[in-house]
N, C-alpha and C positions, 0 to 999 in steps of 0.2 A: 290807556289814552295815548301813550307813547307810540304804540303800534299804529294807531289811527293817523297820527301826525306823519309817521314814516310813510304809510301807504299813500296819503294825500300828496305829500311832497314828491314821492316817486312818480305818481300819476301825472302831476302837473309838469314836472320836468320832462317826462317821457312825451307828453302831448306837445310840448314846445319843440323838442328835438325831432319828432316824427312828422308833425304837421305844420310847424311854423315856417312862414315864407323865408325867413332869414337863413334857414338851413337848406333851402332848395338846391344850392350848389353841391351839397354833400350827397343828396339823394340822386343827383344826376350822374355821379361817378360810377364807373363800372367796378365790379368786384365786391370785396368784403365791405368797404365803407358805404357804398351805395345801398347794398342790401341791409346793412345794419341800421342805417337811418331811415329805412322805409318800413321797418317792422317794429311794431310796438312791443312785441314779446321779446325780441332780441335786444332792443334798446333798453327796455325795462330792466333786463337783467343787469346790464352795465350801469344803469342809473342807480339801482339798488346797491351795487358794489361801491359806487362812488359815494353815495350817501352814508353807507356803513363806514367808509374811510373818514368821512367828515363828521361823524357823530360825536367825536370829542369836542368839536367846536360849537356845538349847539346844545341848548337845554331842552329842545323839543323831544328828542329821543336819545337814549343812551344804551349802547350794547357793549358787552365785553369784546375786546379785540382778540378774536381767534378765527381760525379758518372755517370752522363750522358755522359761526354766526355770519361770516362773509357770504358763504354759499346760501345759507337760509335767507338772508336779506336780499340777495340777488334773485333767488327763486320767488320769494314773496312779492317783490317788486315786479318781476316779469309777469307773474300770474295775475296779480290785481290790475296792473296797467293794461294787460290784454283784455281782461274782462270789462274794465271800465271803457276802454276804447271801442269795444264791441257793442256795449250797451248805450253809450252816449255819443252823439254827434253834434255838429254845429246847430242843428235844429232841435236839440233836446234828445229825449229818449227815442232810440231806434226800435220801432216795432215793425216786424215783418210778418205779414199774415199770409198764410197759405190757403189756397182754395182747395176744394175737394179733389180737383183733378191733379194736384201736385203731390198728393199722398201716395 
C-alpha cells in the first residue's frame, strides 16, 4: 500500500509541475530548466527523489535512507508518471486508434 501512495503522490506532483499554469514561466526558459519542467519522465525522476528525501516526514510511505532506494524511487516515479501522463489527459483516458492505412 505504501508503494501505491508513493506512486500516486509522485504522479500528482509531476502533473502539477509539468502541466500546471502556475509553472508556465519555468517551461518557457531555455536550457535545462525549461526542458526539465516540460518532460513528465524527467520531472518524475526528481519528484521521486524529492519524495524519497521527505519520506521520514510522512506516514504514507517509508523507505530506508540509502542511495539505492533514492535511485529506485526516482526511477519508479519517472516510469509511472510517464505512463500515467501518456494514458490520462484532461478529457480522461487517451485512446488513439489507428486505421488500416497507418499500419
